C-alpha positions as CSV (number, residue, x, y, z in Angstrom):
1,M,19.0,-13.7,-43.7
2,E,18.4,-10.1,-42.6
3,D,14.7,-10.8,-41.9
4,K,15.7,-13.8,-39.8
5,R,18.1,-11.7,-37.7
6,K,15.5,-9.1,-37.1
7,T,13.0,-11.7,-36.1
8,Q,15.4,-13.2,-33.6
9,E,16.2,-9.8,-32.2
10,L,12.4,-9.4,-31.7
11,F,12.3,-12.7,-29.9
12,N,15.3,-11.8,-27.7
13,D,13.6,-8.5,-26.7
14,L,10.5,-10.4,-25.8
15,I,12.4,-12.9,-23.7
16,N,14.5,-10.3,-22.0
17,K,11.5,-8.2,-21.0
18,S,9.5,-11.2,-19.8
19,N,12.5,-12.4,-17.7
20,L,12.9,-8.9,-16.2
21,K,9.3,-8.6,-15.3
22,Q,9.2,-12.1,-13.8
23,E,12.3,-11.2,-11.7
24,V,10.7,-8.0,-10.5
25,Y,7.5,-9.8,-9.7
26,L,9.3,-12.4,-7.6
27,K,11.2,-9.7,-5.7
28,T,8.0,-7.8,-5.0
29,L,6.3,-11.0,-3.8
30,N,9.3,-11.6,-1.5
31,T,8.9,-8.2,-0.1
32,F,5.2,-8.8,0.5
33,E,6.0,-11.9,2.4
34,M,8.4,-9.9,4.6
35,L,5.6,-7.5,5.3
36,K,3.3,-10.3,6.3
37,A,6.0,-11.8,8.6
38,G,6.4,-8.4,10.1
39,M,2.7,-8.1,10.8
40,E,2.7,-11.5,12.6
41,D,5.8,-10.4,14.7
42,L,4.1,-7.1,15.7
43,V,0.9,-8.9,16.8
44,A,3.0,-11.4,18.9
45,K,4.9,-8.5,20.5
46,F,1.7,-6.5,21.2
47,E,0.1,-9.5,22.9
48,A,3.2,-10.3,24.9
49,Q,3.8,-6.7,26.1
50,N,0.2,-5.6,26.6
51,S,-1.8,-8.7,27.5
52,G,-3.1,-7.3,30.7
53,K,-4.0,-3.8,29.6
54,A,-5.3,-4.0,26.1
55,K,-8.5,-6.0,26.3
56,N,-10.4,-3.4,24.4
57,T,-7.7,-2.6,21.9
58,P,-7.7,-5.0,19.0
59,F,-4.4,-5.6,17.3
60,K,-4.7,-8.4,14.7
61,F,-3.2,-9.6,11.4
62,K,-5.2,-11.3,8.7
63,D,-3.7,-13.0,5.7
64,R,-6.2,-12.5,2.9
65,G,-4.3,-14.5,0.2
66,A,-1.1,-14.2,-1.9
67,F,-1.5,-10.6,-2.7
68,E,-3.5,-9.1,0.2
69,A,-3.1,-8.7,3.9
70,E,-4.6,-6.5,6.6
71,M,-3.7,-5.2,10.0
72,K,-6.5,-4.2,12.4
73,F,-5.7,-2.0,15.4
74,G,-8.0,0.2,17.4
75,G,-10.7,1.4,15.1
76,D,-8.6,1.3,12.0
77,T,-7.7,-1.3,9.4
78,L,-4.6,-1.1,7.1
79,V,-4.9,-3.2,3.9
80,F,-1.8,-4.1,2.0
81,M,-2.3,-5.0,-1.6
82,M,0.4,-6.2,-4.0
83,H,-0.2,-5.5,-7.7
84,T,0.5,-8.5,-9.9
85,N,1.8,-6.4,-12.7
86,V,5.1,-4.6,-13.2
87,F,5.4,-0.9,-13.9
88,E,8.0,1.6,-15.0
89,F,8.4,5.1,-13.6
90,P,7.4,7.9,-15.9
91,R,10.3,9.5,-17.8
92,M,10.0,12.8,-15.9
93,H,9.9,11.1,-12.4
94,E,12.8,12.2,-10.2
95,V,13.9,8.5,-9.9
96,M,14.6,8.4,-13.6
97,K,17.2,11.2,-13.3
98,T,19.3,9.3,-10.8
99,P,22.7,7.8,-11.7
100,Y,21.4,4.5,-10.5
101,I,18.8,4.3,-13.2
102,K,20.9,5.9,-15.9
103,E,23.5,3.2,-15.4
104,D,20.9,0.5,-15.9
105,P,17.5,1.6,-17.2
106,S,16.0,-1.8,-16.4
107,R,16.3,-0.9,-12.7
108,S,13.3,1.5,-13.2
109,Y,10.9,-1.4,-13.6
110,C,9.1,-2.0,-10.3
111,G,6.4,-3.9,-8.6
112,I,4.0,-2.0,-6.3
113,I,2.6,-2.7,-2.9
114,N,-0.3,-0.3,-2.0
115,I,-1.2,0.6,1.6
116,F,-4.8,1.7,2.3
117,N,-6.4,2.9,5.5
118,F,-10.0,2.2,6.3
119,L,-12.2,2.4,9.3
120,S,-12.7,-1.0,10.8
121,D,-16.4,-0.4,11.3
122,S,-16.8,0.1,7.5
123,F,-16.1,-3.6,7.1
124,K,-17.8,-4.7,10.3
125,Y,-21.1,-3.1,9.4
126,N,-20.8,-3.5,5.6
127,R,-20.8,0.3,5.0
128,V,-19.9,-0.1,1.4
129,N,-20.0,3.7,0.7
130,D,-17.5,4.5,3.4
131,M,-14.2,6.0,2.4
132,G,-10.6,4.9,2.7
133,Y,-7.2,6.4,1.8
134,L,-4.2,5.4,-0.1
135,I,-1.5,6.3,2.4
136,G,1.6,4.8,0.8
137,R,3.1,2.9,-2.1
138,V,6.2,0.8,-2.0
139,F,8.1,0.2,-5.3
140,I,10.5,-2.7,-5.5
141,N,12.9,-3.4,-8.4
142,K,14.9,-6.4,-9.6
143,E,17.7,-5.7,-7.1
144,M,15.4,-5.4,-4.1
145,H,15.9,-1.7,-4.1
146,Y,12.9,0.2,-2.9
147,F,11.3,3.6,-3.3
148,I,8.4,4.9,-1.2
149,E,5.7,7.4,-2.0
150,G,3.6,8.2,1.1
151,K,2.1,10.4,3.7
152,R,4.3,12.0,6.4
153,E,5.8,9.2,8.5
154,I,5.8,6.7,5.6
155,G,7.3,9.0,3.1
156,F,10.1,9.9,5.4
157,L,11.5,6.4,5.0
158,Y,12.6,7.2,1.5
159,K,16.3,7.9,1.3
160,S,17.9,7.0,-2.0
161,F,16.6,4.5,-4.6
162,G,20.1,3.6,-5.5
163,N,21.1,2.8,-1.9
164,S,17.9,1.7,-0.2
165,V,17.7,-2.1,-0.1
166,M,14.6,-4.0,1.2
167,D,15.0,-6.4,4.1
168,R,13.1,-7.6,7.1
169,E,14.1,-4.6,9.2
170,V,13.0,-2.1,6.5
171,A,9.7,-4.0,6.1
172,C,9.1,-3.6,9.9
173,D,9.9,0.1,9.7
174,I,7.3,0.5,6.9
175,L,4.7,-1.3,9.0
176,E,5.4,0.7,12.2
177,S,5.4,4.0,10.2
178,A,2.1,3.2,8.5
179,I,0.5,2.4,11.9
180,K,1.9,5.5,13.5
181,Y,0.6,7.7,10.6
182,T,-2.8,6.0,10.9
183,I,-3.0,6.5,14.7
184,N,-2.4,10.2,14.2
185,F,-4.8,10.5,11.2
186,D,-7.9,11.3,13.2
187,L,-11.5,11.0,12.2
188,L,-13.0,14.4,11.4
189,T,-16.6,15.4,11.7
190,P,-18.1,15.8,8.2
191,A,-19.2,19.3,7.3
192,Y,-22.7,20.1,8.5
193,D,-23.8,21.3,5.0
194,N,-22.8,17.9,3.6
195,L,-25.3,16.0,5.8
196,K,-28.1,18.5,6.5
197,E,-30.2,17.2,3.6
198,V,-31.0,13.5,2.9
199,T,-33.6,11.9,0.7
200,V,-36.1,9.4,2.1
201,H,-34.5,6.7,-0.1
202,E,-31.0,7.5,1.4
203,F,-32.4,7.5,4.9
204,I,-34.2,4.2,4.6
205,S,-31.2,2.6,2.8
206,A,-28.9,3.9,5.6
207,L,-30.7,1.7,8.1
208,D,-29.5,-1.4,6.2
209,S,-26.3,-0.4,4.5
210,M,-25.2,2.9,6.2
211,R,-25.4,4.9,3.0
212,I,-24.4,8.1,4.8
213,Q,-20.7,8.1,4.2
214,T,-18.1,8.0,6.9
215,G,-14.4,8.5,6.6
216,K,-11.5,10.2,8.2
217,R,-11.7,12.8,5.4
218,L,-14.6,13.4,3.1
219,G,-13.9,12.2,-0.4
220,F,-12.3,8.8,-1.2
221,K,-9.8,9.3,-3.9
222,F,-6.6,7.4,-4.8
223,Q,-4.5,10.6,-4.9
224,A,-2.6,12.9,-2.6
225,D,-4.7,15.1,-0.5
226,I,-3.6,18.3,1.4
227,E,-3.1,16.6,4.8
């Protein structure tokens, strides 16, 4: 009888955790759809307000599937990617210390939407060695509460995980902040010493695939930089 009870407890734990993750996944997907809708709205507003003076300034949205979308503006491209898995914050993360999480630990399970910044020419000319940057991450839990890790304008949107609830207005704020940060994140000339030597192989390859790296900052890494 005891073994049967323990087995059922195991099954209950499995079912509860699976249901929780499925709920978080659906809320994250809902948020991603809000971001896509916000991108479409921004494109429509841009075209309506700047139709006569922005012929050489692209501002476009492209739906790349259920979990990926991109915004192209000026010489930049923002790629939004929703991770299909659910994560929990590390135990020492500041979020885990809040009353909101302590009241219900299951609130710490979140879906993630990553925001990357690339140069548009990297895709246009297939420069596969060019660099991009992770400029923000949006975390969504089962109650549609959100937490943001990000660079400057994006990170400033974070207020309180316990009080911040995702909606269409917040999604638009995230988009506009990401665009604003990207516009102000200018392309810097690579250090001379990094380019003064090049092998024959690299030079020949560059003619076809642009092997000499380009990026707003030298060194593509999914981590915080000093900017």
